[in-house]
BANU-586556 format. One record per residue (C-alpha): residue number from 1; chain; x, y, z. Coordinates in steps of 0.25 Angstrom, whole numbers, padded with zeros to 4 digits. Layout:
N
[NUM,A,[X,Y,Z]]
...
// end
This chain:
541
[1,A,[0536,-0439,-0142]]
[2,A,[0524,-0446,-0148]]
[3,A,[0510,-0440,-0149]]
[4,A,[0500,-0450,-0142]]
[5,A,[0487,-0452,-0149]]
[6,A,[0474,-0459,-0144]]
[7,A,[0465,-0463,-0156]]
[8,A,[0450,-0463,-0152]]
[9,A,[0440,-0469,-0162]]
[10,A,[0429,-0479,-0162]]
[11,A,[0434,-0484,-0176]]
[12,A,[0445,-0495,-0175]]
[13,A,[0448,-0492,-0190]]
[14,A,[0450,-0478,-0187]]
[15,A,[0458,-0480,-0175]]
[16,A,[0467,-0489,-0182]]
[17,A,[0469,-0481,-0195]]
[18,A,[0471,-0468,-0187]]
[19,A,[0482,-0475,-0178]]
[20,A,[0489,-0481,-0190]]
[21,A,[0489,-0467,-0196]]
[22,A,[0495,-0459,-0185]]
[23,A,[0502,-0469,-0175]]
[24,A,[0517,-0467,-0176]]
[25,A,[0516,-0455,-0186]]
[26,A,[0523,-0442,-0182]]
[27,A,[0525,-0447,-0167]]
[28,A,[0510,-0450,-0165]]
[29,A,[0507,-0462,-0156]]
[30,A,[0493,-0469,-0155]]
[31,A,[0492,-0473,-0141]]
[32,A,[0478,-0478,-0140]]
[33,A,[0464,-0480,-0146]]
[34,A,[0450,-0478,-0141]]
[35,A,[0437,-0482,-0148]]
[36,A,[0428,-0473,-0140]]
[37,A,[0427,-0461,-0132]]
[38,A,[0428,-0468,-0118]]
[39,A,[0441,-0475,-0122]]
[40,A,[0446,-0462,-0127]]
[41,A,[0444,-0455,-0114]]
[42,A,[0451,-0466,-0106]]
[43,A,[0463,-0467,-0115]]
[44,A,[0465,-0452,-0116]]
[45,A,[0467,-0452,-0101]]
[46,A,[0476,-0465,-0101]]
[47,A,[0484,-0463,-0113]]
[48,A,[0486,-0448,-0113]]
[49,A,[0487,-0446,-0128]]
[50,A,[0492,-0434,-0134]]
[51,A,[0481,-0433,-0145]]
[52,A,[0467,-0441,-0146]]
[53,A,[0461,-0443,-0159]]
[54,A,[0446,-0444,-0156]]
[55,A,[0434,-0449,-0165]]
[56,A,[0421,-0442,-0163]]
[57,A,[0411,-0453,-0165]]
[58,A,[0413,-0465,-0155]]
[59,A,[0405,-0474,-0147]]
[60,A,[0402,-0473,-0131]]
[61,A,[0409,-0459,-0130]]
[62,A,[0410,-0451,-0143]]
[63,A,[0422,-0443,-0146]]
[64,A,[0417,-0429,-0142]]
[65,A,[0413,-0435,-0128]]
[66,A,[0427,-0442,-0127]]
[67,A,[0433,-0428,-0131]]
[68,A,[0426,-0421,-0120]]
[69,A,[0430,-0431,-0109]]
[70,A,[0445,-0432,-0114]]
[71,A,[0446,-0416,-0113]]
[72,A,[0441,-0417,-0099]]
[73,A,[0449,-0428,-0094]]
[74,A,[0462,-0428,-0102]]
[75,A,[0463,-0417,-0113]]
[76,A,[0471,-0421,-0125]]
[77,A,[0471,-0416,-0140]]
[78,A,[0460,-0423,-0148]]
[79,A,[0459,-0425,-0163]]
[80,A,[0445,-0428,-0167]]
[81,A,[0441,-0437,-0179]]
[82,A,[0428,-0432,-0184]]
[83,A,[0417,-0438,-0194]]
[84,A,[0415,-0430,-0207]]
[85,A,[0400,-0427,-0203]]
[86,A,[0393,-0415,-0198]]
[87,A,[0390,-0421,-0185]]
[88,A,[0405,-0425,-0184]]
[89,A,[0410,-0411,-0187]]
[90,A,[0401,-0405,-0176]]
[91,A,[0406,-0415,-0166]]
[92,A,[0420,-0412,-0170]]
[93,A,[0418,-0397,-0167]]
[94,A,[0413,-0401,-0154]]
[95,A,[0425,-0410,-0151]]
[96,A,[0434,-0398,-0155]]
[97,A,[0427,-0389,-0146]]
[98,A,[0428,-0399,-0134]]
[99,A,[0443,-0402,-0136]]
[100,A,[0447,-0409,-0148]]
[101,A,[0458,-0401,-0155]]
[102,A,[0456,-0406,-0169]]
[103,A,[0449,-0416,-0178]]
[104,A,[0450,-0423,-0191]]
[105,A,[0439,-0429,-0200]]
[106,A,[0437,-0444,-0198]]
[107,A,[0438,-0451,-0212]]
[108,A,[0441,-0466,-0213]]
[109,A,[0443,-0466,-0228]]
[110,A,[0453,-0455,-0228]]
[111,A,[0461,-0461,-0216]]
[112,A,[0462,-0474,-0224]]
[113,A,[0464,-0468,-0238]]
[114,A,[0473,-0456,-0235]]
[115,A,[0481,-0461,-0224]]
[116,A,[0494,-0452,-0225]]
[117,A,[0486,-0439,-0226]]
[118,A,[0477,-0443,-0214]]
[119,A,[0490,-0447,-0206]]
[120,A,[0496,-0433,-0209]]
[121,A,[0484,-0426,-0205]]
[122,A,[0481,-0434,-0192]]
[123,A,[0495,-0435,-0187]]
[124,A,[0497,-0420,-0189]]
[125,A,[0484,-0417,-0181]]
[126,A,[0488,-0426,-0170]]
[127,A,[0502,-0420,-0169]]
[128,A,[0496,-0406,-0168]]
[129,A,[0486,-0409,-0158]]
[130,A,[0497,-0416,-0149]]
[131,A,[0503,-0403,-0148]]
[132,A,[0490,-0395,-0145]]
[133,A,[0492,-0386,-0133]]
[134,A,[0478,-0388,-0127]]
[135,A,[0465,-0396,-0128]]
[136,A,[0451,-0392,-0124]]
[137,A,[0445,-0397,-0112]]
[138,A,[0431,-0398,-0108]]
[139,A,[0426,-0391,-0095]]
[140,A,[0423,-0402,-0085]]
[141,A,[0408,-0403,-0084]]
[142,A,[0405,-0395,-0097]]
[143,A,[0406,-0403,-0109]]
[144,A,[0402,-0392,-0118]]
[145,A,[0412,-0381,-0114]]
[146,A,[0426,-0384,-0119]]
[147,A,[0437,-0376,-0113]]
[148,A,[0451,-0374,-0118]]
[149,A,[0461,-0378,-0108]]
[150,A,[0476,-0377,-0110]]
[151,A,[0484,-0390,-0107]]
[152,A,[0496,-0382,-0102]]
[153,A,[0487,-0373,-0093]]
[154,A,[0498,-0374,-0082]]
[155,A,[0507,-0367,-0091]]
[156,A,[0508,-0352,-0093]]
[157,A,[0504,-0346,-0107]]
[158,A,[0518,-0343,-0109]]
[159,A,[0523,-0357,-0106]]
[160,A,[0513,-0363,-0115]]
[161,A,[0516,-0354,-0127]]
[162,A,[0530,-0357,-0133]]
[163,A,[0530,-0344,-0139]]
[164,A,[0527,-0337,-0125]]
[165,A,[0514,-0332,-0130]]
[166,A,[0505,-0325,-0120]]
[167,A,[0490,-0323,-0122]]
[168,A,[0486,-0310,-0130]]
[169,A,[0500,-0308,-0134]]
[170,A,[0503,-0301,-0147]]
[171,A,[0511,-0308,-0158]]
[172,A,[0521,-0298,-0158]]
[173,A,[0526,-0301,-0144]]
[174,A,[0528,-0315,-0147]]
[175,A,[0532,-0314,-0162]]
[176,A,[0547,-0312,-0159]]
[177,A,[0550,-0323,-0150]]
[178,A,[0540,-0333,-0156]]
[179,A,[0544,-0331,-0170]]
[180,A,[0558,-0334,-0167]]
[181,A,[0554,-0347,-0159]]
[182,A,[0545,-0351,-0171]]
[183,A,[0557,-0349,-0181]]
[184,A,[0566,-0359,-0173]]
[185,A,[0555,-0369,-0170]]
[186,A,[0542,-0370,-0177]]
[187,A,[0530,-0376,-0171]]
[188,A,[0528,-0391,-0171]]
[189,A,[0515,-0388,-0179]]
[190,A,[0524,-0382,-0190]]
[191,A,[0532,-0394,-0192]]
[192,A,[0535,-0397,-0207]]
[193,A,[0527,-0409,-0210]]
[194,A,[0521,-0414,-0223]]
[195,A,[0507,-0409,-0226]]
[196,A,[0497,-0419,-0228]]
[197,A,[0491,-0420,-0241]]
[198,A,[0477,-0419,-0235]]
[199,A,[0469,-0407,-0238]]
[200,A,[0460,-0398,-0230]]
[201,A,[0464,-0402,-0216]]
[202,A,[0469,-0391,-0207]]
[203,A,[0481,-0391,-0198]]
[204,A,[0490,-0400,-0206]]
[205,A,[0504,-0400,-0199]]
[206,A,[0511,-0391,-0209]]
[207,A,[0522,-0380,-0208]]
[208,A,[0526,-0375,-0221]]
[209,A,[0528,-0361,-0215]]
[210,A,[0534,-0367,-0202]]
[211,A,[0547,-0361,-0199]]
[212,A,[0549,-0354,-0212]]
[213,A,[0555,-0340,-0210]]
[214,A,[0549,-0334,-0222]]
[215,A,[0557,-0321,-0221]]
[216,A,[0570,-0328,-0220]]
[217,A,[0566,-0337,-0232]]
[218,A,[0563,-0326,-0241]]
[219,A,[0576,-0318,-0237]]
[220,A,[0585,-0330,-0240]]
[221,A,[0580,-0330,-0255]]
[222,A,[0587,-0321,-0264]]
[223,A,[0574,-0320,-0272]]
[224,A,[0564,-0316,-0262]]
[225,A,[0552,-0316,-0271]]
[226,A,[0555,-0331,-0274]]
[227,A,[0556,-0334,-0259]]
[228,A,[0543,-0327,-0256]]
[229,A,[0536,-0335,-0267]]
[230,A,[0542,-0348,-0261]]
[231,A,[0537,-0345,-0247]]
[232,A,[0524,-0338,-0250]]
[233,A,[0516,-0351,-0252]]
[234,A,[0523,-0359,-0241]]
[235,A,[0511,-0359,-0231]]
[236,A,[0503,-0369,-0224]]
[237,A,[0491,-0365,-0232]]
[238,A,[0497,-0362,-0246]]
[239,A,[0510,-0370,-0248]]
[240,A,[0503,-0379,-0258]]
[241,A,[0501,-0368,-0268]]
[242,A,[0515,-0368,-0273]]
[243,A,[0513,-0382,-0279]]
[244,A,[0510,-0384,-0294]]
[245,A,[0498,-0389,-0300]]
[246,A,[0503,-0403,-0300]]
[247,A,[0506,-0403,-0285]]
[248,A,[0492,-0398,-0283]]
[249,A,[0486,-0409,-0291]]
[250,A,[0494,-0419,-0283]]
[251,A,[0489,-0413,-0270]]
[252,A,[0475,-0414,-0275]]
[253,A,[0476,-0429,-0278]]
[254,A,[0483,-0433,-0265]]
[255,A,[0478,-0424,-0254]]
[256,A,[0466,-0427,-0245]]
[257,A,[0459,-0423,-0233]]
[258,A,[0456,-0432,-0221]]
[259,A,[0442,-0433,-0227]]
[260,A,[0444,-0427,-0241]]
[261,A,[0433,-0416,-0239]]
[262,A,[0440,-0407,-0249]]
[263,A,[0436,-0414,-0261]]
[264,A,[0423,-0406,-0264]]
[265,A,[0432,-0393,-0265]]
[266,A,[0442,-0398,-0275]]
[267,A,[0432,-0395,-0287]]
[268,A,[0421,-0385,-0288]]
[269,A,[0417,-0388,-0303]]
[270,A,[0423,-0375,-0308]]
[271,A,[0435,-0373,-0317]]
[272,A,[0448,-0367,-0311]]
[273,A,[0444,-0354,-0319]]
[274,A,[0430,-0354,-0313]]
[275,A,[0435,-0357,-0299]]
[276,A,[0445,-0346,-0299]]
[277,A,[0437,-0336,-0307]]
[278,A,[0434,-0327,-0296]]
[279,A,[0444,-0320,-0286]]
[280,A,[0442,-0320,-0271]]
[281,A,[0444,-0305,-0271]]
[282,A,[0435,-0302,-0283]]
[283,A,[0427,-0290,-0281]]
[284,A,[0412,-0292,-0283]]
[285,A,[0405,-0280,-0289]]
[286,A,[0390,-0281,-0292]]
[287,A,[0386,-0277,-0306]]
[288,A,[0376,-0267,-0310]]
[289,A,[0365,-0278,-0312]]
[290,A,[0367,-0282,-0297]]
[291,A,[0363,-0268,-0292]]
[292,A,[0349,-0271,-0288]]
[293,A,[0354,-0284,-0280]]
[294,A,[0354,-0284,-0265]]
[295,A,[0367,-0283,-0257]]
[296,A,[0365,-0298,-0253]]
[297,A,[0362,-0302,-0267]]
[298,A,[0375,-0294,-0272]]
[299,A,[0383,-0301,-0261]]
[300,A,[0378,-0315,-0265]]
[301,A,[0381,-0312,-0280]]
[302,A,[0395,-0307,-0276]]
[303,A,[0398,-0320,-0267]]
[304,A,[0393,-0329,-0278]]
[305,A,[0403,-0323,-0288]]
[306,A,[0415,-0325,-0280]]
[307,A,[0424,-0337,-0283]]
[308,A,[0421,-0350,-0276]]
[309,A,[0432,-0358,-0282]]
[310,A,[0445,-0364,-0276]]
[311,A,[0454,-0352,-0271]]
[312,A,[0465,-0350,-0281]]
[313,A,[0480,-0347,-0277]]
[314,A,[0478,-0333,-0282]]
[315,A,[0467,-0331,-0272]]
[316,A,[0475,-0337,-0261]]
[317,A,[0487,-0329,-0264]]
[318,A,[0479,-0316,-0263]]
[319,A,[0472,-0320,-0250]]
[320,A,[0486,-0323,-0244]]
[321,A,[0492,-0310,-0249]]
[322,A,[0503,-0318,-0256]]
[323,A,[0511,-0309,-0266]]
[324,A,[0522,-0314,-0276]]
[325,A,[0533,-0306,-0269]]
[326,A,[0527,-0305,-0255]]
[327,A,[0534,-0313,-0244]]
[328,A,[0527,-0317,-0231]]
[329,A,[0536,-0309,-0223]]
[330,A,[0531,-0296,-0229]]
[331,A,[0526,-0287,-0219]]
[332,A,[0513,-0286,-0226]]
[333,A,[0509,-0299,-0220]]
[334,A,[0512,-0295,-0206]]
[335,A,[0525,-0302,-0203]]
[336,A,[0534,-0294,-0194]]
[337,A,[0523,-0285,-0190]]
[338,A,[0517,-0292,-0177]]
[339,A,[0510,-0283,-0168]]
[340,A,[0519,-0276,-0158]]
[341,A,[0512,-0277,-0145]]
[342,A,[0500,-0281,-0138]]
[343,A,[0495,-0267,-0136]]
[344,A,[0496,-0265,-0151]]
[345,A,[0486,-0276,-0153]]
[346,A,[0476,-0272,-0142]]
[347,A,[0476,-0257,-0147]]
[348,A,[0474,-0260,-0161]]
[349,A,[0460,-0256,-0164]]
[350,A,[0454,-0262,-0176]]
[351,A,[0440,-0266,-0182]]
[352,A,[0439,-0280,-0186]]
[353,A,[0430,-0286,-0196]]
[354,A,[0433,-0301,-0195]]
[355,A,[0438,-0311,-0185]]
[356,A,[0445,-0323,-0191]]
[357,A,[0450,-0336,-0184]]
[358,A,[0460,-0346,-0190]]
[359,A,[0462,-0359,-0183]]
[360,A,[0465,-0374,-0184]]
[361,A,[0468,-0385,-0174]]
[362,A,[0461,-0381,-0161]]
[363,A,[0453,-0370,-0168]]
[364,A,[0439,-0375,-0166]]
[365,A,[0440,-0376,-0151]]
[366,A,[0447,-0362,-0150]]
[367,A,[0436,-0356,-0159]]
[368,A,[0425,-0361,-0150]]
[369,A,[0431,-0354,-0138]]
[370,A,[0432,-0341,-0146]]
[371,A,[0419,-0340,-0153]]
[372,A,[0411,-0343,-0141]]
[373,A,[0416,-0330,-0135]]
[374,A,[0412,-0321,-0147]]
[375,A,[0400,-0312,-0144]]
[376,A,[0388,-0313,-0154]]
[377,A,[0390,-0298,-0158]]
[378,A,[0405,-0301,-0163]]
[379,A,[0407,-0290,-0173]]
[380,A,[0414,-0296,-0184]]
[381,A,[0414,-0310,-0192]]
[382,A,[0423,-0321,-0188]]
[383,A,[0429,-0331,-0198]]
[384,A,[0435,-0344,-0192]]
[385,A,[0445,-0352,-0201]]
[386,A,[0447,-0366,-0194]]
[387,A,[0454,-0377,-0201]]
[388,A,[0444,-0387,-0202]]
[389,A,[0438,-0397,-0212]]
[390,A,[0426,-0394,-0220]]
[391,A,[0416,-0403,-0213]]
[392,A,[0419,-0397,-0200]]
[393,A,[0419,-0382,-0201]]
[394,A,[0404,-0380,-0201]]
[395,A,[0403,-0388,-0188]]
[396,A,[0414,-0380,-0182]]
[397,A,[0406,-0367,-0186]]
[398,A,[0393,-0373,-0180]]
[399,A,[0400,-0376,-0167]]
[400,A,[0406,-0362,-0166]]
[401,A,[0393,-0356,-0169]]
[402,A,[0387,-0364,-0157]]
[403,A,[0398,-0360,-0148]]
[404,A,[0397,-0344,-0147]]
[405,A,[0388,-0332,-0150]]
[406,A,[0393,-0329,-0164]]
[407,A,[0388,-0336,-0176]]
[408,A,[0398,-0346,-0183]]
[409,A,[0396,-0353,-0196]]
[410,A,[0404,-0360,-0206]]
[411,A,[0407,-0350,-0217]]
[412,A,[0401,-0351,-0231]]
[413,A,[0404,-0344,-0244]]
[414,A,[0397,-0331,-0246]]
[415,A,[0394,-0329,-0231]]
[416,A,[0395,-0315,-0226]]
[417,A,[0403,-0312,-0214]]
[418,A,[0395,-0307,-0202]]
[419,A,[0399,-0301,-0189]]
[420,A,[0398,-0310,-0177]]
[421,A,[0398,-0322,-0186]]
[422,A,[0410,-0333,-0187]]
[423,A,[0412,-0340,-0200]]
[424,A,[0420,-0354,-0200]]
[425,A,[0428,-0356,-0213]]
[426,A,[0423,-0369,-0219]]
[427,A,[0433,-0381,-0220]]
[428,A,[0438,-0385,-0233]]
[429,A,[0437,-0371,-0239]]
[430,A,[0443,-0357,-0238]]
[431,A,[0436,-0345,-0232]]
[432,A,[0438,-0331,-0237]]
[433,A,[0431,-0318,-0235]]
[434,A,[0428,-0308,-0246]]
[435,A,[0420,-0295,-0246]]
[436,A,[0408,-0293,-0256]]
[437,A,[0399,-0281,-0256]]
[438,A,[0405,-0276,-0242]]
[439,A,[0402,-0290,-0236]]
[440,A,[0412,-0300,-0231]]
[441,A,[0409,-0313,-0237]]
[442,A,[0415,-0327,-0234]]
[443,A,[0421,-0335,-0246]]
[444,A,[0423,-0350,-0245]]
[445,A,[0432,-0355,-0256]]
[446,A,[0437,-0368,-0260]]
[447,A,[0451,-0371,-0256]]
[448,A,[0463,-0374,-0265]]
[449,A,[0468,-0388,-0261]]
[450,A,[0482,-0382,-0258]]
[451,A,[0476,-0374,-0246]]
[452,A,[0480,-0382,-0234]]
[453,A,[0469,-0376,-0225]]
[454,A,[0454,-0376,-0228]]
[455,A,[0450,-0366,-0223]]
[456,A,[0463,-0359,-0223]]
[457,A,[0465,-0347,-0213]]
[458,A,[0475,-0340,-0221]]
[459,A,[0465,-0339,-0233]]
[460,A,[0454,-0334,-0224]]
[461,A,[0463,-0323,-0218]]
[462,A,[0469,-0319,-0231]]
[463,A,[0455,-0317,-0236]]
[464,A,[0451,-0309,-0224]]
[465,A,[0463,-0300,-0226]]
[466,A,[0458,-0296,-0240]]
[467,A,[0445,-0290,-0235]]
[468,A,[0446,-0286,-0220]]
[469,A,[0460,-0279,-0221]]
[470,A,[0463,-0276,-0206]]
[471,A,[0450,-0280,-0200]]
[472,A,[0452,-0295,-0197]]
[473,A,[0456,-0302,-0184]]
[474,A,[0462,-0315,-0187]]
[475,A,[0465,-0325,-0176]]
[476,A,[0474,-0338,-0179]]
[477,A,[0471,-0349,-0169]]
[478,A,[0476,-0363,-0166]]
[479,A,[0480,-0372,-0177]]
[480,A,[0492,-0379,-0183]]
[481,A,[0499,-0373,-0195]]
[482,A,[0500,-0359,-0201]]
[483,A,[0486,-0356,-0207]]
[484,A,[0483,-0342,-0204]]
[485,A,[0497,-0337,-0204]]
[486,A,[0497,-0331,-0218]]
[487,A,[0483,-0326,-0216]]
[488,A,[0486,-0319,-0203]]
[489,A,[0498,-0312,-0210]]
[490,A,[0488,-0307,-0221]]
[491,A,[0478,-0302,-0210]]
[492,A,[0490,-0295,-0203]]
[493,A,[0494,-0288,-0216]]
[494,A,[0481,-0282,-0218]]
[495,A,[0480,-0277,-0203]]
[496,A,[0471,-0287,-0197]]
[497,A,[0474,-0294,-0184]]
[498,A,[0479,-0308,-0181]]
[499,A,[0478,-0315,-0168]]
[500,A,[0483,-0329,-0165]]
[501,A,[0479,-0339,-0154]]
[502,A,[0489,-0340,-0143]]
[503,A,[0497,-0353,-0142]]
[504,A,[0493,-0358,-0128]]
[505,A,[0478,-0359,-0133]]
[506,A,[0481,-0365,-0147]]
[507,A,[0479,-0380,-0149]]
[508,A,[0490,-0378,-0160]]
[509,A,[0498,-0365,-0161]]
[510,A,[0502,-0367,-0176]]
[511,A,[0494,-0356,-0183]]
[512,A,[0495,-0345,-0172]]
[513,A,[0510,-0348,-0171]]
[514,A,[0512,-0347,-0186]]
[515,A,[0504,-0333,-0186]]
[516,A,[0513,-0328,-0175]]
[517,A,[0526,-0333,-0181]]
[518,A,[0522,-0325,-0194]]
[519,A,[0520,-0313,-0186]]
[520,A,[0505,-0311,-0189]]
[521,A,[0499,-0312,-0175]]
[522,A,[0494,-0299,-0169]]
[523,A,[0490,-0306,-0156]]
[524,A,[0491,-0319,-0149]]
[525,A,[0478,-0323,-0141]]
[526,A,[0475,-0336,-0133]]
[527,A,[0462,-0343,-0136]]
[528,A,[0455,-0339,-0123]]
[529,A,[0458,-0325,-0125]]
[530,A,[0454,-0324,-0140]]
[531,A,[0439,-0322,-0138]]
[532,A,[0441,-0310,-0129]]
[533,A,[0452,-0304,-0137]]
[534,A,[0444,-0305,-0150]]
[535,A,[0432,-0299,-0144]]
[536,A,[0440,-0288,-0139]]
[537,A,[0448,-0286,-0152]]
[538,A,[0435,-0287,-0161]]
[539,A,[0424,-0281,-0152]]
[540,A,[0432,-0272,-0144]]
[541,A,[0426,-0278,-0131]]
// end
């Protein structure tokens, strides 16, 4: 069955090029075109497309107003195309809040020059959105208050959830039955397809780990150490590290973004030795000559001395707890140790020092609905790792900051974590946390080109596990792929808690499902219950 797409854009050139790029690819059928918002509203009601691609800047009725009308009259998954400007980024965040499920930067040159890469990215986005479980509708008469509404609201939660997941249920109760189902039939979102060469975009339709029974694969090999070595880099975020230098050079030459925003990160003017001179875990000890400096001056000096070059493979291995002879089925990573029952979760009394969210497709709208409920005196810092390009994370943070009582900002290098504040991981980079002079400091690092996600949830979670031990509450939310699974396992191995968003409220269930499949989830909570559950867990209210 074809996925029917309506293309909405005021540029005839863009409509034509986009249609040529996607029509007939992977079962996608372009069923209509609209050149302005008014036509789009009419055609959505007449053609009933499965997905709408919607430009933001159009005459008569712009994309944002058209989106609001579409969500009121005939809700449908919408993929926005946004200009690479500050204004465009801010409007895009509004669109995500009001119902659009995802977006791509709009760049005519990239569409013309790197057609195959763009086709792979756009078609995968469209296919993913066509399977989205719900869209966001606007309350009638209230254009500024988006409300989430399930498209299958006439069905029970157990009917909607293929894994029969109930709200608030622990992962242990679901793990046995769901893991068997996943072993037989992996999700459509984990279908094995070629990864696009493009760098920097989140939610590529990849599934390196999909359907792999790691324990079985290891047991079949006589040389288990070799088997572990074969498997340990086979991850959505790290699979490219096994390639040799020649392959890395080819990748650097041939890969591209939709808008090529990563080029400024390829070279920093340092030699390889200079870039990797410091280790992330290096302990900074002030010398005797610094004894008269203030605490803030000492902290500033220590931060300045830390490595700011591109992360090395050794650093990544350390963050991900990958040892030469340690398989991922080792109990130290949490597999085979799911929480046994709901009461065990509720009765676990622990003091948290950090809350961290990892999200991808559908994440922005979900985060808006969570942050607005947090009190101004929320007692711990919050880190939000949302798959998003560089030009858009600041606008995302600004939008979140206006939606609730807590302070939200885009994270920057050297920033000290404060209670009651949320920090959005900047796009195109990797976000880590280190401890210096008793303070928790954000480190923003340039990402190796091999890393698929920028920011990468796994990297951030691995970093947190090194300094917070068992005092992190990690929540993996809606999104395609498996980013966050390995990091969740590392958090669990240090005693921290991992929750996942429930299936019926996810736009894309790939990331939470992957965590459940691995046995790393302590608890499954639907989106509408997350704010209350988090406040109860962290604040004891």
